[in-house]
All heavy atoms as a GROMACS GRO file, in nm:
protein
  601
    1ASP      N    1  -3.436   5.188  -7.206
    1ASP     CA    2  -3.574   5.152  -7.184
    1ASP      C    3  -3.618   5.199  -7.045
    1ASP      O    4  -3.549   5.175  -6.946
    1ASP     CB    5  -3.588   5.002  -7.201
    1ASP     CG    6  -3.728   4.951  -7.184
    1ASP    OD1    7  -3.821   5.014  -7.233
    1ASP    OD2    8  -3.742   4.844  -7.122
    2LEU      N    9  -3.732   5.263  -7.036
    2LEU     CA   10  -3.778   5.317  -6.909
    2LEU      C   11  -3.804   5.209  -6.805
    2LEU      O   12  -3.776   5.228  -6.688
    2LEU     CB   13  -3.906   5.399  -6.930
    2LEU     CG   14  -3.891   5.528  -7.008
    2LEU    CD1   15  -4.027   5.594  -7.028
    2LEU    CD2   16  -3.797   5.623  -6.938
    3ALA      N   17  -3.858   5.096  -6.846
    3ALA     CA   18  -3.890   4.990  -6.751
    3ALA      C   19  -3.765   4.933  -6.685
    3ALA      O   20  -3.769   4.888  -6.570
    3ALA     CB   21  -3.968   4.880  -6.821
    4MET      N   22  -3.653   4.934  -6.755
    4MET     CA   23  -3.530   4.878  -6.701
    4MET      C   24  -3.464   4.968  -6.596
    4MET      O   25  -3.370   4.926  -6.529
    4MET     CB   26  -3.432   4.848  -6.814
    4MET     CG   27  -3.473   4.730  -6.900
    4MET     SD   28  -3.500   4.578  -6.806
    4MET     CE   29  -3.335   4.544  -6.747
    5ARG      N   30  -3.512   5.090  -6.580
    5ARG     CA   31  -3.454   5.178  -6.479
    5ARG      C   32  -3.461   5.118  -6.339
    5ARG      O   33  -3.372   5.137  -6.258
    5ARG     CB   34  -3.526   5.313  -6.478
    5ARG     CG   35  -3.492   5.401  -6.592
    5ARG     CD   36  -3.560   5.533  -6.573
    5ARG     NE   37  -3.536   5.621  -6.687
    5ARG     CZ   38  -3.594   5.737  -6.702
    5ARG    NH1   39  -3.680   5.781  -6.613
    5ARG    NH2   40  -3.568   5.811  -6.807
    6ALA      N   41  -3.568   5.046  -6.310
    6ALA     CA   42  -3.586   4.990  -6.176
    6ALA      C   43  -3.544   4.844  -6.167
    6ALA      O   44  -3.582   4.774  -6.074
    6ALA     CB   45  -3.732   5.006  -6.133
    7ALA      N   46  -3.466   4.796  -6.262
    7ALA     CA   47  -3.423   4.657  -6.260
    7ALA      C   48  -3.318   4.631  -6.153
    7ALA      O   49  -3.290   4.516  -6.121
    7ALA     CB   50  -3.368   4.616  -6.397
    8ARG      N   51  -3.262   4.735  -6.097
    8ARG     CA   52  -3.164   4.721  -5.989
    8ARG      C   53  -3.196   4.826  -5.882
    8ARG      O   54  -3.167   4.943  -5.900
    8ARG     CB   55  -3.022   4.742  -6.043
    8ARG     CG   56  -2.982   4.638  -6.146
    8ARG     CD   57  -2.837   4.655  -6.190
    8ARG     NE   58  -2.748   4.630  -6.076
    8ARG     CZ   59  -2.654   4.716  -6.034
    8ARG    NH1   60  -2.634   4.829  -6.095
    8ARG    NH2   61  -2.578   4.685  -5.930
    9LEU      N   62  -3.258   4.781  -5.774
    9LEU     CA   63  -3.293   4.874  -5.667
    9LEU      C   64  -3.273   4.810  -5.531
    9LEU      O   65  -3.262   4.688  -5.519
    9LEU     CB   66  -3.436   4.927  -5.682
    9LEU     CG   67  -3.553   4.831  -5.687
    9LEU    CD1   68  -3.597   4.788  -5.549
    9LEU    CD2   69  -3.669   4.899  -5.758
   10ALA      N   70  -3.267   4.894  -5.429
   10ALA     CA   71  -3.248   4.848  -5.292
   10ALA      C   72  -3.356   4.906  -5.204
   10ALA      O   73  -3.408   5.015  -5.229
   10ALA     CB   74  -3.110   4.889  -5.239
   11VAL      N   75  -3.390   4.833  -5.099
   11VAL     CA   76  -3.484   4.879  -4.997
   11VAL      C   77  -3.404   4.898  -4.869
   11VAL      O   78  -3.340   4.804  -4.820
   11VAL     CB   79  -3.598   4.777  -4.975
   11VAL    CG1   80  -3.690   4.824  -4.864
   11VAL    CG2   81  -3.675   4.756  -5.104
   12ASP      N   82  -3.407   5.019  -4.818
   12ASP     CA   83  -3.336   5.053  -4.694
   12ASP      C   84  -3.438   5.082  -4.586
   12ASP      O   85  -3.546   5.136  -4.613
   12ASP     CB   86  -3.248   5.177  -4.714
   12ASP     CG   87  -3.145   5.159  -4.824
   12ASP    OD1   88  -3.106   5.045  -4.850
   12ASP    OD2   89  -3.105   5.262  -4.882
   13THR      N   90  -3.405   5.048  -4.462
   13THR     CA   91  -3.492   5.078  -4.349
   13THR      C   92  -3.411   5.146  -4.240
   13THR      O   93  -3.289   5.131  -4.233
   13THR     CB   94  -3.555   4.949  -4.292
   13THR    OG1   95  -3.452   4.860  -4.251
   13THR    CG2   96  -3.645   4.882  -4.394
   14GLY      N   97  -3.480   5.222  -4.156
   14GLY     CA   98  -3.410   5.290  -4.050
   14GLY      C   99  -3.501   5.334  -3.937
   14GLY      O  100  -3.622   5.349  -3.955
   15ALA      N  101  -3.442   5.354  -3.821
   15ALA     CA  102  -3.515   5.405  -3.705
   15ALA      C  103  -3.528   5.557  -3.711
   15ALA      O  104  -3.617   5.614  -3.650
   15ALA     CB  105  -3.445   5.363  -3.577
   16SER      N  106  -3.439   5.622  -3.787
   16SER     CA  107  -3.446   5.767  -3.807
   16SER      C  108  -3.423   5.795  -3.954
   16SER      O  109  -3.375   5.710  -4.028
   16SER     CB  110  -3.340   5.839  -3.722
   16SER     OG  111  -3.212   5.817  -3.776
   17GLU      N  112  -3.457   5.914  -3.996
   17GLU     CA  113  -3.440   5.947  -4.136
   17GLU      C  114  -3.297   5.986  -4.172
   17GLU      O  115  -3.268   6.022  -4.285
   17GLU     CB  116  -3.539   6.055  -4.180
   17GLU     CG  117  -3.540   6.179  -4.096
   17GLU     CD  118  -3.654   6.271  -4.133
   17GLU    OE1  119  -3.683   6.285  -4.252
   17GLU    OE2  120  -3.713   6.328  -4.041
   18ASP      N  121  -3.206   5.975  -4.075
   18ASP     CA  122  -3.066   6.005  -4.100
   18ASP      C  123  -2.979   5.880  -4.115
   18ASP      O  124  -2.868   5.888  -4.165
   18ASP     CB  125  -3.009   6.090  -3.985
   18ASP     CG  126  -3.077   6.225  -3.975
   18ASP    OD1  127  -3.117   6.279  -4.079
   18ASP    OD2  128  -3.090   6.275  -3.862
   19GLU      N  129  -3.027   5.766  -4.066
   19GLU     CA  130  -2.948   5.643  -4.071
   19GLU      C  131  -3.032   5.530  -4.129
   19GLU      O  132  -3.138   5.498  -4.077
   19GLU     CB  133  -2.902   5.604  -3.931
   19GLU     CG  134  -2.802   5.698  -3.870
   19GLU     CD  135  -2.752   5.647  -3.736
   19GLU    OE1  136  -2.736   5.525  -3.721
   19GLU    OE2  137  -2.730   5.731  -3.648
   20TYR      N  138  -2.982   5.472  -4.236
   20TYR     CA  139  -3.052   5.361  -4.302
   20TYR      C  140  -2.959   5.241  -4.313
   20TYR      O  141  -2.838   5.255  -4.322
   20TYR     CB  142  -3.096   5.401  -4.443
   20TYR     CG  143  -3.213   5.496  -4.445
   20TYR    CD1  144  -3.193   5.633  -4.449
   20TYR    CD2  145  -3.343   5.447  -4.446
   20TYR    CE1  146  -3.301   5.720  -4.451
   20TYR    CE2  147  -3.451   5.533  -4.449
   20TYR     CZ  148  -3.429   5.669  -4.452
   20TYR     OH  149  -3.536   5.754  -4.456
   21THR      N  150  -3.020   5.123  -4.316
   21THR     CA  151  -2.950   4.998  -4.340
   21THR      C  152  -3.020   4.928  -4.454
   21THR      O  153  -3.143   4.925  -4.460
   21THR     CB  154  -2.955   4.907  -4.214
   21THR    OG1  155  -2.897   4.977  -4.105
   21THR    CG2  156  -2.881   4.778  -4.237
   22GLU      N  157  -2.943   4.872  -4.545
   22GLU     CA  158  -3.003   4.800  -4.657
   22GLU      C  159  -3.070   4.673  -4.606
   22GLU      O  160  -3.006   4.588  -4.544
   22GLU     CB  161  -2.898   4.766  -4.762
   22GLU     CG  162  -2.959   4.703  -4.886
   22GLU     CD  163  -2.857   4.681  -4.996
   22GLU    OE1  164  -2.797   4.781  -5.042
   22GLU    OE2  165  -2.840   4.565  -5.035
   23ALA      N  166  -3.199   4.659  -4.632
   23ALA     CA  167  -3.276   4.542  -4.589
   23ALA      C  168  -3.283   4.435  -4.698
   23ALA      O  169  -3.298   4.318  -4.669
   23ALA     CB  170  -3.416   4.584  -4.549
   24GLY      N  171  -3.274   4.478  -4.822
   24GLY     CA  172  -3.280   4.384  -4.933
   24GLY      C  173  -3.260   4.457  -5.064
   24GLY      O  174  -3.262   4.579  -5.070
   25ARG      N  175  -3.242   4.378  -5.169
   25ARG     CA  176  -3.225   4.439  -5.300
   25ARG      C  177  -3.284   4.351  -5.408
   25ARG      O  178  -3.305   4.232  -5.387
   25ARG     CB  179  -3.080   4.475  -5.330
   25ARG     CG  180  -2.983   4.362  -5.325
   25ARG     CD  181  -2.842   4.399  -5.371
   25ARG     NE  182  -2.787   4.516  -5.306
   25ARG     CZ  183  -2.686   4.587  -5.355
   25ARG    NH1  184  -2.628   4.551  -5.467
   25ARG    NH2  185  -2.640   4.692  -5.293
   26TYR      N  186  -3.309   4.412  -5.521
   26TYR     CA  187  -3.362   4.344  -5.639
   26TYR      C  188  -3.269   4.375  -5.755
   26TYR      O  189  -3.245   4.492  -5.785
   26TYR     CB  190  -3.504   4.394  -5.669
   26TYR     CG  191  -3.563   4.339  -5.796
   26TYR    CD1  192  -3.617   4.211  -5.799
   26TYR    CD2  193  -3.565   4.414  -5.912
   26TYR    CE1  194  -3.671   4.160  -5.916
   26TYR    CE2  195  -3.619   4.364  -6.029
   26TYR     CZ  196  -3.672   4.236  -6.029
   26TYR     OH  197  -3.725   4.186  -6.145
   27GLU      N  198  -3.214   4.271  -5.815
   27GLU     CA  199  -3.127   4.288  -5.930
   27GLU      C  200  -3.165   4.182  -6.033
   27GLU      O  201  -3.150   4.063  -6.007
   27GLU     CB  202  -2.980   4.272  -5.891
   27GLU     CG  203  -2.933   4.378  -5.793
   27GLU     CD  204  -2.787   4.363  -5.758
   27GLU    OE1  205  -2.703   4.408  -5.839
   27GLU    OE2  206  -2.758   4.306  -5.652
   28ALA      N  207  -3.216   4.225  -6.147
   28ALA     CA  208  -3.262   4.130  -6.248
   28ALA      C  209  -3.242   4.188  -6.387
   28ALA      O  210  -3.223   4.308  -6.404
   28ALA     CB  211  -3.408   4.095  -6.225
   29ASP      N  212  -3.249   4.101  -6.485
   29ASP     CA  213  -3.238   4.142  -6.625
   29ASP      C  214  -3.374   4.170  -6.687
   29ASP      O  215  -3.382   4.209  -6.802
   29ASP     CB  216  -3.166   4.034  -6.707
   29ASP     CG  217  -3.022   4.018  -6.664
   29ASP    OD1  218  -2.961   4.117  -6.620
   29ASP    OD2  219  -2.970   3.905  -6.672
   30THR      N  220  -3.480   4.145  -6.610
   30THR     CA  221  -3.614   4.170  -6.660
   30THR      C  222  -3.684   4.269  -6.569
   30THR      O  223  -3.673   4.260  -6.446
   30THR     CB  224  -3.697   4.040  -6.666
   30THR    OG1  225  -3.699   3.983  -6.536
   30THR    CG2  226  -3.637   3.941  -6.763
   31PRO      N  227  -3.757   4.362  -6.625
   31PRO     CA  228  -3.828   4.460  -6.542
   31PRO      C  229  -3.951   4.399  -6.477
   31PRO      O  230  -4.001   4.296  -6.519
   31PRO     CB  231  -3.866   4.569  -6.642
   31PRO     CG  232  -3.877   4.498  -6.772
   31PRO     CD  233  -3.775   4.387  -6.767
   32PHE      N  234  -3.997   4.463  -6.373
   32PHE     CA  235  -4.122   4.424  -6.309
   32PHE      C  236  -4.223   4.534  -6.334
   32PHE      O  237  -4.188   4.645  -6.370
   32PHE     CB  238  -4.102   4.401  -6.159
   32PHE     CG  239  -4.060   4.526  -6.085
   32PHE    CD1  240  -4.154   4.612  -6.034
   32PHE    CD2  241  -3.927   4.555  -6.067
   32PHE    CE1  242  -4.117   4.728  -5.966
   32PHE    CE2  243  -3.887   4.670  -5.999
   32PHE     CZ  244  -3.983   4.756  -5.950
   33GLY      N  245  -4.348   4.505  -6.313
   33GLY     CA  246  -4.450   4.608  -6.330
   33GLY      C  247  -4.583   4.562  -6.277
   33GLY      O  248  -4.626   4.452  -6.306
   34GLY      N  249  -4.647   4.646  -6.199
   34GLY     CA  250  -4.776   4.613  -6.143
   34GLY      C  251  -4.889   4.622  -6.243
   34GLY      O  252  -4.988   4.551  -6.234
   35ALA      N  253  -4.876   4.709  -6.342
   35ALA     CA  254  -4.984   4.728  -6.439
   35ALA      C  255  -5.007   4.603  -6.522
   35ALA      O  256  -5.119   4.577  -6.564
   35ALA     CB  257  -4.952   4.847  -6.531
   36ASP      N  258  -4.903   4.524  -6.543
   36ASP     CA  259  -4.919   4.401  -6.623
   36ASP      C  260  -4.936   4.278  -6.534
   36ASP      O  261  -4.930   4.166  -6.583
   36ASP     CB  262  -4.803   4.383  -6.720
   36ASP     CG  263  -4.670   4.361  -6.649
   36ASP    OD1  264  -4.668   4.363  -6.525
   36ASP    OD2  265  -4.569   4.344  -6.718
   37GLY      N  266  -4.958   4.297  -6.405
   37GLY     CA  267  -4.984   4.185  -6.316
   37GLY      C  268  -4.861   4.119  -6.256
   37GLY      O  269  -4.871   4.013  -6.197
   38THR      N  270  -4.744   4.180  -6.272
   38THR     CA  271  -4.622   4.123  -6.216
   38THR      C  272  -4.552   4.223  -6.124
   38THR      O  273  -4.443   4.269  -6.152
   38THR     CB  274  -4.524   4.079  -6.327
   38THR    OG1  275  -4.496   4.194  -6.409
   38THR    CG2  276  -4.581   3.968  -6.411
   39PRO      N  277  -4.616   4.260  -6.012
   39PRO     CA  278  -4.552   4.357  -5.923
   39PRO      C  279  -4.431   4.294  -5.854
   39PRO      O  280  -4.422   4.172  -5.840
   39PRO     CB  281  -4.661   4.388  -5.821
   39PRO     CG  282  -4.745   4.266  -5.819
   39PRO     CD  283  -4.743   4.213  -5.961
   40LEU      N  284  -4.341   4.377  -5.812
   40LEU     CA  285  -4.226   4.331  -5.735
   40LEU      C  286  -4.271   4.313  -5.590
   40LEU      O  287  -4.326   4.405  -5.529
   40LEU     CB  288  -4.112   4.433  -5.741
   40LEU     CG  289  -3.992   4.404  -5.652
   40LEU    CD1  290  -3.926   4.273  -5.692
   40LEU    CD2  291  -3.893   4.518  -5.658
   41VAL      N  292  -4.250   4.196  -5.534
   41VAL     CA  293  -4.284   4.167  -5.395
   41VAL      C  294  -4.156   4.119  -5.326
   41VAL      O  295  -4.098   4.019  -5.367
   41VAL     CB  296  -4.394   4.059  -5.383
   41VAL    CG1  297  -4.421   4.027  -5.238
   41VAL    CG2  298  -4.520   4.104  -5.455
   42LEU      N  299  -4.114   4.193  -5.226
   42LEU     CA  300  -3.997   4.153  -5.147
   42LEU      C  301  -4.045   4.106  -5.011
   42LEU      O  302  -4.115   4.179  -4.941
   42LEU     CB  303  -3.900   4.270  -5.130
   42LEU     CG  304  -3.834   4.323  -5.257
   42LEU    CD1  305  -3.748   4.444  -5.224
   42LEU    CD2  306  -3.751   4.216  -5.323
   43ARG      N  307  -4.010   3.984  -4.976
   43ARG     CA  308  -4.044   3.928  -4.846
   43ARG      C  309  -3.912   3.902  -4.772
   43ARG      O  310  -3.819   3.847  -4.830
   43ARG     CB  311  -4.121   3.799  -4.860
   43ARG     CG  312  -4.254   3.818  -4.930
   43ARG     CD  313  -4.332   3.687  -4.931
   43ARG     NE  314  -4.440   3.689  -5.026
   43ARG     CZ  315  -4.558   3.746  -5.008
   43ARG    NH1  316  -4.582   3.810  -4.896
   43ARG    NH2  317  -4.651   3.741  -5.100
   44PHE      N  318  -3.908   3.940  -4.646
   44PHE     CA  319  -3.786   3.926  -4.569
   44PHE      C  320  -3.801   3.809  -4.472
   44PHE      O  321  -3.906   3.793  -4.409
   44PHE     CB  322  -3.756   4.056  -4.494
   44PHE     CG  323  -3.744   4.172  -4.588
   44PHE    CD1  324  -3.846   4.264  -4.603
   44PHE    CD2  325  -3.630   4.188  -4.665
   44PHE    CE1  326  -3.836   4.370  -4.691
   44PHE    CE2  327  -3.618   4.294  -4.753
   44PHE     CZ  328  -3.721   4.385  -4.767
   45PRO      N  329  -3.699   3.724  -4.459
   45PRO     CA  330  -3.710   3.603  -4.377
   45PRO      C  331  -3.726   3.630  -4.228
   45PRO      O  332  -3.785   3.551  -4.157
   45PRO     CB  333  -3.581   3.527  -4.406
   45PRO     CG  334  -3.487   3.631  -4.455
   45PRO     CD  335  -3.569   3.737  -4.522
   46THR      N  336  -3.673   3.741  -4.182
   46THR     CA  337  -3.686   3.776  -4.040
   46THR      C  338  -3.752   3.913  -4.028
   46THR      O  339  -3.738   3.996  -4.118
   46THR     CB  340  -3.548   3.779  -3.970
   46THR    OG1  341  -3.465   3.874  -4.038
   46THR    CG2  342  -3.482   3.643  -3.973
   47PRO      N  343  -3.822   3.938  -3.920
   47PRO     CA  344  -3.886   4.069  -3.903
   47PRO      C  345  -3.784   4.182  -3.901
   47PRO      O  346  -3.673   4.166  -3.851
   47PRO     CB  347  -3.957   4.058  -3.768
   47PRO     CG  348  -3.971   3.912  -3.744
   47PRO     CD  349  -3.853   3.847  -3.810
   48ILE      N  350  -3.823   4.295  -3.955
   48ILE     CA  351  -3.738   4.414  -3.958
   48ILE      C  352  -3.807   4.522  -3.876
   48ILE      O  353  -3.924   4.552  -3.898
   48ILE     CB  354  -3.716   4.463  -4.102
   48ILE    CG1  355  -3.642   4.355  -4.182
   48ILE    CG2  356  -3.642   4.594  -4.105
   48ILE    CD1  357  -3.634   4.385  -4.329
   49THR      N  358  -3.736   4.580  -3.782
   49THR     CA  359  -3.789   4.690  -3.703
   49THR      C  360  -3.740   4.820  -3.765
   49THR      O  361  -3.620   4.842  -3.776
   49THR     CB  362  -3.742   4.680  -3.557
   49THR    OG1  363  -3.785   4.554  -3.505
   49THR    CG2  364  -3.798   4.791  -3.473
   50ALA      N  365  -3.834   4.903  -3.806
   50ALA     CA  366  -3.797   5.029  -3.871
   50ALA      C  367  -3.912   5.128  -3.864
   50ALA      O  368  -4.028   5.090  -3.856
   50ALA     CB  369  -3.758   5.006  -4.016
   51ARG      N  370  -3.877   5.253  -3.868
   51ARG     CA  371  -3.977   5.360  -3.876
   51ARG      C  372  -3.984   5.416  -4.018
   51ARG      O  373  -4.087   5.460  -4.063
   51ARG     CB  374  -3.942   5.470  -3.778
   51ARG     CG  375  -4.042   5.581  -3.776
   51ARG     CD  376  -4.013   5.682  -3.669
   51ARG     NE  377  -4.114   5.787  -3.675
   51ARG     CZ  378  -4.097   5.906  -3.623
   51ARG    NH1  379  -3.987   5.934  -3.558
   51ARG    NH2  380  -4.190   5.996  -3.634
   52PHE      N  381  -3.872   5.412  -4.088
   52PHE     CA  382  -3.863   5.470  -4.222
   52PHE      C  383  -3.823   5.364  -4.324
   52PHE      O  384  -3.744   5.275  -4.293
   52PHE     CB  385  -3.760   5.584  -4.225
   52PHE     CG  386  -3.798   5.700  -4.138
   52PHE    CD1  387  -3.752   5.707  -4.007
   52PHE    CD2  388  -3.881   5.801  -4.186
   52PHE    CE1  389  -3.788   5.813  -3.925
   52PHE    CE2  390  -3.916   5.907  -4.105
   52PHE     CZ  391  -3.870   5.913  -3.974
   53VAL      N  392  -3.876   5.375  -4.443
   53VAL     CA  393  -3.842   5.287  -4.555
   53VAL      C  394  -3.802   5.375  -4.672
   53VAL      O  395  -3.872   5.471  -4.705
   53VAL     CB  396  -3.961   5.196  -4.594
   53VAL    CG1  397  -3.927   5.112  -4.716
   53VAL    CG2  398  -4.001   5.108  -4.478
   54ARG      N  399  -3.691   5.341  -4.736
   54ARG     CA  400  -3.642   5.416  -4.852
   54ARG      C  401  -3.616   5.318  -4.966
   54ARG      O  402  -3.558   5.212  -4.944
   54ARG     CB  403  -3.514   5.490  -4.814
   54ARG     CG  404  -3.447   5.560  -4.931
   54ARG     CD  405  -3.327   5.638  -4.888
   54ARG     NE  406  -3.219   5.550  -4.839
   54ARG     CZ  407  -3.109   5.593  -4.782
   54ARG    NH1  408  -3.089   5.721  -4.762
   54ARG    NH2  409  -3.015   5.508  -4.743
   55ILE      N  410  -3.658   5.355  -5.084
   55ILE     CA  411  -3.630   5.276  -5.204
   55ILE      C  412  -3.534   5.357  -5.289
   55ILE      O  413  -3.561   5.474  -5.318
   55ILE     CB  414  -3.759   5.245  -5.282
   55ILE    CG1  415  -3.854   5.165  -5.192
   55ILE    CG2  416  -3.728   5.170  -5.410
   55ILE    CD1  417  -3.990   5.146  -5.251
   56ARG      N  418  -3.423   5.295  -5.328
   56ARG     CA  419  -3.323   5.368  -5.407
   56ARG      C  420  -3.271   5.280  -5.520
   56ARG      O  421  -3.267   5.158  -5.509
   56ARG     CB  422  -3.208   5.415  -5.319
   56ARG     CG  423  -3.130   5.304  -5.258
   56ARG     CD  424  -3.016   5.355  -5.169
   56ARG     NE  425  -2.964   5.247  -5.089
   56ARG     CZ  426  -2.872   5.160  -5.131
   56ARG    NH1  427  -2.822   5.171  -5.253
   56ARG    NH2  428  -2.831   5.063  -5.052
   57LEU      N  429  -3.234   5.345  -5.626
   57LEU     CA  430  -3.172   5.275  -5.738
   57LEU      C  431  -3.027   5.244  -5.704
   57LEU      O  432  -2.963   5.317  -5.627
   57LEU     CB  433  -3.177   5.360  -5.865
   57LEU     CG  434  -3.315   5.383  -5.925
   57LEU    CD1  435  -3.305   5.478  -6.044
   57LEU    CD2  436  -3.380   5.252  -5.967
   58LEU      N  437  -2.974   5.137  -5.760
   58LEU     CA  438  -2.834   5.102  -5.740
   58LEU      C  439  -2.744   5.170  -5.842
   58LEU      O  440  -2.623   5.144  -5.845
   58LEU     CB  441  -2.817   4.950  -5.746
   58LEU     CG  442  -2.893   4.873  -5.638
   58LEU    CD1  443  -2.879   4.723  -5.660
   58LEU    CD2  444  -2.842   4.912  -5.500
   59HIS      N  445  -2.801   5.255  -5.923
   59HIS     CA  446  -2.726   5.332  -6.022
   59HIS      C  447  -2.791   5.470  -6.031
   59HIS      O  448  -2.902   5.490  -5.983
   59HIS     CB  449  -2.728   5.262  -6.158
   59HIS     CG  450  -2.867   5.237  -6.208
   59HIS    ND1  451  -2.943   5.131  -6.164
   59HIS    CD2  452  -2.945   5.306  -6.294
   59HIS    CE1  453  -3.061   5.135  -6.224
   59HIS    NE2  454  -3.066   5.241  -6.302
   60ARG      N  455  -2.723   5.562  -6.089
   60ARG     CA  456  -2.774   5.699  -6.098
   60ARG      C  457  -2.872   5.710  -6.215
   60ARG      O  458  -2.835   5.688  -6.331
   60ARG     CB  459  -2.659   5.797  -6.116
   60ARG     CG  460  -2.702   5.940  -6.110
   60ARG     CD  461  -2.581   6.031  -6.111
   60ARG     NE  462  -2.621   6.168  -6.114
   60ARG     CZ  463  -2.638   6.244  -6.007
   60ARG    NH1  464  -2.616   6.194  -5.888
   60ARG    NH2  465  -2.675   6.370  -6.018
   61ASN      N  466  -2.998   5.741  -6.182
   61ASN     CA  467  -3.103   5.759  -6.282
   61ASN      C  468  -3.227   5.808  -6.210
   61ASN      O  469  -3.225   5.829  -6.090
   61ASN     CB  470  -3.131   5.627  -6.356
   61ASN     CG  471  -3.182   5.651  -6.497
   61ASN    OD1  472  -3.250   5.749  -6.524
   61ASN    ND2  473  -3.147   5.560  -6.587
   62PHE      N  474  -3.335   5.824  -6.284
   62PHE     CA  475  -3.463   5.864  -6.227
   62PHE      C  476  -3.540   5.740  -6.188
   62PHE      O  477  -3.536   5.638  -6.257
   62PHE     CB  478  -3.545   5.946  -6.327
   62PHE     CG  479  -3.479   6.076  -6.363
   62PHE    CD1  480  -3.409   6.090  -6.480
   62PHE    CD2  481  -3.489   6.185  -6.278
   62PHE    CE1  482  -3.348   6.209  -6.513
   62PHE    CE2  483  -3.429   6.305  -6.310
   62PHE     CZ  484  -3.358   6.317  -6.428
   63LEU      N  485  -3.613   5.748  -6.077
   63LEU     CA  486  -3.695   5.636  -6.031
   63LEU      C  487  -3.841   5.678  -6.035
   63LEU      O  488  -3.881   5.778  -5.975
   63LEU     CB  489  -3.656   5.596  -5.888
   63LEU     CG  490  -3.737   5.485  -5.823
   63LEU    CD1  491  -3.725   5.356  -5.903
   63LEU    CD2  492  -3.693   5.464  -5.680
   64HIS      N  493  -3.921   5.602  -6.106
   64HIS     CA  494  -4.065   5.627  -6.117
   64HIS      C  495  -4.138   5.502  -6.071
   64HIS      O  496  -4.120   5.395  -6.128
   64HIS     CB  497  -4.105   5.657  -6.262
   64HIS     CG  498  -4.034   5.773  -6.321
   64HIS    ND1  499  -4.076   5.902  -6.304
   64HIS    CD2  500  -3.922   5.781  -6.395
   64HIS    CE1  501  -3.994   5.984  -6.367
   64HIS    NE2  502  -3.899   5.912  -6.423
   65LEU      N  503  -4.219   5.516  -5.968
   65LEU     CA  504  -4.298   5.404  -5.920
   65LEU      C  505  -4.444   5.446  -5.917
   65LEU      O  506  -4.476   5.557  -5.874
   65LEU     CB  507  -4.254   5.360  -5.780
   65LEU     CG  508  -4.110   5.311  -5.769
   65LEU    CD1  509  -4.075   5.286  -5.623
   65LEU    CD2  510  -4.090   5.185  -5.851
   66ASN      N  511  -4.532   5.358  -5.960
   66ASN     CA  512  -4.674   5.387  -5.961
   66ASN      C  513  -4.732   5.376  -5.821
   66ASN      O  514  -4.815   5.454  -5.781
   66ASN     CB  515  -4.744   5.290  -6.057
   66ASN     CG  516  -4.892   5.315  -6.070
   66ASN    OD1  517  -4.957   5.345  -5.971
   66ASN    ND2  518  -4.944   5.303  -6.188
   67GLN      N  519  -4.688   5.275  -5.747
   67GLN     CA  520  -4.745   5.249  -5.616
   67GLN      C  521  -4.645   5.171  -5.532
   67GLN      O  522  -4.574   5.085  -5.582
   67GLN     CB  523  -4.872   5.167  -5.632
   67GLN     CG  524  -4.948   5.141  -5.507
   67GLN     CD  525  -5.079   5.069  -5.535
   67GLN    OE1  526  -5.119   5.051  -5.648
   67GLN    NE2  527  -5.146   5.027  -5.430
   68VAL      N  528  -4.640   5.202  -5.403
   68VAL     CA  529  -4.556   5.129  -5.308
   68VAL      C  530  -4.644   5.095  -5.188
   68VAL      O  531  -4.712   5.181  -5.134
   68VAL     CB  532  -4.434   5.212  -5.262
   68VAL    CG1  533  -4.357   5.140  -5.153
   68VAL    CG2  534  -4.345   5.243  -5.380
   69GLU      N  535  -4.642   4.970  -5.147
   69GLU     CA  536  -4.716   4.927  -5.029
   69GLU      C  537  -4.618   4.860  -4.932
   69GLU      O  538  -4.538   4.777  -4.973
   69GLU     CB  539  -4.826   4.828  -5.067
   69GLU     CG  540  -4.932   4.890  -5.156
   69GLU     CD  541  -5.042   4.793  -5.194
   69GLU    OE1  542  -5.050   4.684  -5.132
   69GLU    OE2  543  -5.120   4.824  -5.285
   70VAL      N  544  -4.626   4.899  -4.807
   70VAL     CA  545  -4.542   4.841  -4.703
   70VAL      C  546  -4.636   4.782  -4.598
   70VAL      O  547  -4.723   4.850  -4.547
   70VAL     CB  548  -4.450   4.947  -4.638
   70VAL    CG1  549  -4.369   4.887  -4.525
   70VAL    CG2  550  -4.360   5.010  -4.744
   71TYR      N  551  -4.617   4.654  -4.568
   71TYR     CA  552  -4.702   4.586  -4.472
   71TYR      C  553  -4.621   4.548  -4.349
   71TYR      O  554  -4.504   4.514  -4.359
   71TYR     CB  555  -4.761   4.458  -4.533
   71TYR     CG  556  -4.853   4.485  -4.649
   71TYR    CD1  557  -4.807   4.477  -4.779
   71TYR    CD2  558  -4.985   4.522  -4.627
   71TYR    CE1  559  -4.891   4.503  -4.885
   71TYR    CE2  560  -5.070   4.548  -4.733
   71TYR     CZ  561  -5.023   4.537  -4.863
   71TYR     OH  562  -5.106   4.563  -4.969
   72GLY      N  563  -4.685   4.554  -4.236
   72GLY     CA  564  -4.618   4.516  -4.113
   72GLY      C  565  -4.712   4.524  -3.996
   72GLY      O  566  -4.834   4.540  -4.012
   73GLU      N  567  -4.655   4.518  -3.879
   73GLU     CA  568  -4.732   4.527  -3.756
   73GLU      C  569  -4.676   4.640  -3.671
   73GLU      O  570  -4.556   4.666  -3.674
   73GLU     CB  571  -4.721   4.396  -3.677
   73GLU     CG  572  -4.779   4.277  -3.751
   73GLU     CD  573  -4.759   4.148  -3.674
   73GLU    OE1  574  -4.717   4.153  -3.558
   73GLU    OE2  575  -4.785   4.043  -3.732
   74VAL      N  576  -4.762   4.704  -3.597
   74VAL     CA  577  -4.719   4.810  -3.508
   74VAL      C  578  -4.652   4.745  -3.389
   74VAL      O  579  -4.708   4.656  -3.325
   74VAL     CB  580  -4.839   4.896  -3.463
   74VAL    CG1  581  -4.794   5.000  -3.362
   74VAL    CG2  582  -4.904   4.962  -3.583
   75GLY      N  583  -4.529   4.788  -3.362
   75GLY     CA  584  -4.452   4.732  -3.251
   75GLY      C  585  -4.476   4.807  -3.123
   75GLY      O  586  -4.536   4.915  -3.120
   76SER      N  587  -4.428   4.752  -3.016
   76SER     CA  588  -4.439   4.819  -2.886
   76SER      C  589  -4.319   4.909  -2.865
   76SER      O  590  -4.212   4.885  -2.920
   76SER     CB  591  -4.448   4.716  -2.774
   76SER     OG  592  -4.333   4.635  -2.774
   77LYS      N  593  -4.334   5.011  -2.783
   77LYS     CA  594  -4.226   5.106  -2.758
   77LYS      C  595  -4.144   5.065  -2.640
   77LYS      O  596  -4.180   5.002  -2.550
   77LYS     CB  597  -4.283   5.246  -2.736
   77LYS     CG  598  -4.342   5.302  -2.860
   77LYS     CD  599  -4.387   5.444  -2.837
   77LYS     CE  600  -4.446   5.501  -2.964
   77LYS     NZ  601  -4.482   5.638  -2.953
   0.00000   0.00000   0.00000
């Protein structure tokens, strides 16, 4: 099933595009989807400092996302 492809994914963050750290993951038996009003929302308990965000599957397959939104605040240098 196409919707189940994204049932196991991870969000990685990094200060450079060469080094990432896993910030969180989603693993469920039910798919999520924004078109039907149930988008996946990941909230992190502590602030994460990063310049880059990467979304990856936890298994080998194709990843199709309609929309990705990342919210945060601009930090000081």
